[in-house]
N, C-alpha and C positions, 0 to 999 in steps of 0.2 A: 587492664590488659596491655602489656608492653608491646604486643604485636601491632596494636593500633598505630604505633609510630610509623609503621610501614604504609599507612594509608593516608590519603588526603582528606578522607571523611572523618570528621570529629565524632568520636564514639562516647556515648554516655549510658551508664547502666543504672537502673533504679528499680526498686520493688514495686512502687506505685507511682502514678503521675496524675496530678490534678489539672483541671482545665486552665486555671490561672497560671500555673507553672508552664504549661505547654504554650499558652499565648505569649508569655514573656520570652520563651526560647525562640518562638517563631518570629517575634519582632526583632530580636537580635540577629537571627539568620537573614531576615529580609532587609535589615538596616532601615526599618520603618517603624517609627514610634507611634504615629497616629494614623487612624483610618486603615489599618491593616486588613487586606482582603485575602483570604486563604482559599485556594482550590484544594479541597480534600478529595483525593482519589481513593476509592474503597470499593468493596463489593457488598453483596447482600448476605454474607455469611452471618449467622445469628451469634454475635459475640456481645453479651451484655456489657462487659467492661468497656469495649470500644464504643458502643452506643452511648453509654453514660459519659465517657470522656469527650466525645464530640458534642454532645448536648451542653456540657459544661463549658466547652471552648466557645460556643456561640454567645455566651454572656460577655466575652472579652474582646471579640473581633468579628468581622463579617466573614461568614463561612458559606462557601458554595460547594455543594456535594455533587461529585461526579462518580457514579457507581455503575457505569456500563462496563464492568470488567468480568470476564469469564475466565475459567481455567484455560491455559494456553492462550493468552490474550490475543484477540484478533485486531489486525490493523484497522479494519473498518470501524470497530468500536472506539478505538483510540482516536481515530480521525474525527469521529462524530463528537467526542468530548472536546477536542481541541477547537472545533469549529462552533461550539456552543458560545453564544454571545456573552454569557456570564464569565467565561474564561478570560476574555479580553482584558478585564480590569484587575485580575488577580496579581498580587505581588509575589506570591510564593506557592509552591506545590507541597502538600503534605500527603504522602502515600502511607496509608495505614491498613495493613492486611498481610496476606501471604505473598509468595513470590510473584504471582501474576499481577497483583495490585502494585507491588513496588516496581516491577518492570514497566507497567503501564504508566506509572507516575514519572519514571525516567524518560520515557518517550515523549510524554506531554510537555515536560519541562524543557527538553531538548528542542522540540518543534516550536515552542514559543520563542525561543532564541534564534533558531536557524531557519524557520519557515519551511514551506513545501509539504509534501505528502510523505508519510512514514515509509511507504513501499518504495519511494525513490532512493532511500538509504539502504535498502536490503539487497541481498543476493550477492553472487560472486562478482557482478559488474554493476554496482550501484550507479545511478545517474546524478546523485548529490552526495556531498561530503559534509560531515559535521565540522564546522569552522569556528563556532562560538560556544562558550560555556553555557550550559543550561541556566535558566533563571534559578533563583534559590530553591533548593529541593531538600526536604527533610523526610526521612523514611523511618517508619515504626513498624517492625514485624510483629505479626500476631501468630506466627508459627516459628519453630526453632529448627530450621533446616536449610532454607535456600541460601542464606548468606547474601542475598541480593542487596541488602542495605549497605554492604561494604564493597560492592563491585562496580565496575565501569560498564557492565554489559546488561542487556535485556534480551529476552527471547520472544519473538513475535510470529504469529501465524498469519500468512498472507491469504488473499482471497481464494487461492487454489487449495488451501489446506496445508501448504508446506511451511515448516517452522524454520526461522532464521535467527541467528545470533547477531546482534548489533552491538558493537563495543567501541568506546572512546573514553579516554580520561575526562573529556569534557562532559560526559554524562553522569559522572559520579555525584552522589549526594553531598550536600554541604555538611550535613550532620545526620547521625543515626541515633535513635533512642531505643534502648533495650528495656522493656517494661515487663517485669515478670507477671504482674497481675493480668495482663492482656491474654495470657495463656490459660487462665483459670478454667475456661469452659472448653478447652481443646479436647476433642474425643480421642479415644485410644488409637483408632486407625490412623488419624492424622499425626498423632505423636510418633507412631511407628514409622510411617512413610517419610515424614520430613526429617526425623532423626537419622534415618539411614541415608537420606540425601546428603546430610551434613557429613556423615562418615565417608560416603563416596567422594564428596568434594575433597576431603583431606587425603584420601588414598590416591585419587587420580592426580592430585598435585604432586604426590610422592613419585609415582611411576610415570612421570611426564618428561618428555625430552627437554622441556624448558625449565626444569627444576634447577635450583641452586642450593648450596648449603644453607642459605638463609630461609628459602621457602620450605625446604625439607624440615627444618627445625620447627617452623610454625605449623606445618602439616602434622608432624608427629604430636605436637602439643594438642592440637584440635582433636586428632583421632583418639588420644588418650582420654580427653575429657568426655567425648561421646561414648567410648566403650566403657568408661567408668560410671556413666550417668544414665544412659538411655533406658536400660532395663529397669533400673530403680525408679525412674520417672514413670515408666509404663505401669509398673506395679502400684506406685503411689496414686496414679489416676484411677486405677481399677479399684483400689481399696478405699479411696477417699482420704488418704493420709495427709496430715498437716505438713509433712515434709515436702509436699508437692511443689509449693511455690519456690522454695530455695533451689530445688532441682530444676525447675523451669528457668531460673536465672542462669544456672550453670550451663544448661543446654543452649540458651540464647547466646551466651558468650562463646561457647564452643562452635556454634554455627557461624557466628561472625568471624571467628578466628580462621575457620576453614575458608570463609569467603575472602579474607585477606590473602590467604595463600593462593587460591586458584585465580584470584584477580591478577596475580603476577604471572602465573604459568598457563592459564587456561585449563579446561577440563580435558578428558581423554576419551578412550573408546567407549566406556560405559555410557557416557552422555550422548555420544553420536548414535549409539544403538537406541537409547531411550527416545530420541526424537522420532524415530520410525514407529516405535510402539505407540507413542502418543498421536502421531499423525494418522496412522492406519487404523488403530483400534481404540483410541481415546483412553489409553491407560494413564492414570494420574502420574505426574512427573516423578514423585518420590518412589512409587512402586516400580515405575519403568526403569529407574536407575538401579534399584535394589535387585531387580530381576536377574541381571548378569553380573552382580558384584563379585560373587565367588568364582565365576568362570573367568572373569578378567583378572582376578587375583591370581589364579593358577597360571594364566598366560604370562602375566607380568613377572612371575617368579622364575622364568627362564633367564632373566637378565641378572647377572651377578650383583650389580649395584642395587637393584631393587630388593634382592634377597637380603643384602646387608641392612638396608633401611628398615625392612619389615622385621628382621631379627632384632634390631635396636628398639623398635617400637614394642615388640613382644616382650623384651626383657623388662620393661616397666611392670608387666603383670606376672612374669615368670622369672623372677630374679635368681631362683635356684638353678635354672638351666643355663648352660654356657655354650652349647652346641647350636650353631646358626640354623642348621636344617631342622632341628627339633623345635627351635623357637618359631620358625616360620610355620610349621605344622600346628603348633599350639595356638598361635594367633588365628590361623585359619579355622581351627575348631571353635575358638571363642566366637568368631563372627558367625559361623554356621549355627551355633547354639543360640546366639542372640536372634538371628533371623527366625529360627524355629519358635523361640519364645514369643516373638512379635507376630507370628503367623503370616510370614511373608511368602507369597507364591514364588516358586522357582522353576516351574515348567509351564509350557503353553497351556496345557490342559488345566492346570491349577488357576490360570487366568481365564478359563472358559473359552479359550481360543484353540482352533484346530487347523492351523496352516499345514500345508505339505511342503516338501523340499523345494518344489518349483515356486511356490508362493514366497517362501523365505528369500530365495534368490531374487525374485522380482521386486519384493518390497525393500529389502535391505541393501540392494544395489545403490539406492539413493544415498546411503551413508558414505559411499566411497569417495565422494567429493567434499565431505565435511572435514574442515581443518582439525576438528577435535579428534577425529579418528587417527590423524597423522601425528598427534601429540603423543600417542601411545608408545611405550617402550616395553619389550621390543616391538617393532612395527607389526601391525596386524594386517596380513594380506587378505585379498578377496576370498581366496579358498579357505583360509583359516577362519575368517569371519563366519562364513556359511557353515563350516564344520562345527564351530562353537555353538551356533544357534540350533543346528540340527540335532545336537545332543539333548536339546530341551524339548523335543517333540514328544 
């Protein structure tokens, strides 16, 4: 993937990975040949291929498992793992799991180098700054969606339940390994939600005030890969097709490419809104992002430059069409049909939620100070934000 040249994280793709191979890679990343001690950050998700890989890894180096990771990782859990005495002597952090695991691994590697408490680095007025590069960090995703393995940011939930984004180039992983076989047991729902998260990353990077011709090129490439692959992967999982593993590799690479793009631009309004859905009602991140994807799409299409970009993206799938407006509508229909195929909820009632207009204003007012909201083009005002969400009641 040539887009990896835009990242400081070294990216490797492989269909399978053996314990001995992983140990060698970790020794090189840690610059330690003998006595390697690896802090493995993971969760308790039942992934047989992950369990087998970690068991095999233990034959080649000292492994300490840290698995206090929950969805929307909590600062208190991360702090407890950092303060575990076993962590003191580890040379390298290996994060293997979904986005919450990889974000937790980033925080742990950063804190070992910089010290202090994670919450001191969070919020609009943090009391500590990241000054040193994290200790060696390798990330291995077990879902195809977050792109966290290629970004400098993590998302953390503080003791009050508020989610915060923390970002610094000093938090980036040294290397990321995309291993198709680690997705072999991924269930349908997770395939759908994480795949749409990857699509949302690519699109939010397109209609972002920080976008450049270079980031837009990478975003389009990632979006094309997701739109070409996600439905086929979903069907392959459902049918048990042998094509599944190759499609998993394609989706992993598309997710990583989207991560490279939004690592440079940041995300936009859809992610700012998703934070509230997760904080208030514990909606999983991928579903929370997909919830307003088409609504933000419609909002973004008011900007002529965004329409041009979406028309260019759409022309990859609809080469017979030359009219920009028609191309925009065709791509919107493609995304809508994909979401229907994946059974993605698009109204509050479909999420089994029943807020009223007053509750929407009370809850989503918190997103107005989120920098991600202000990356959106055209800008999304407070009144427009509430109106967009009220249509989903």
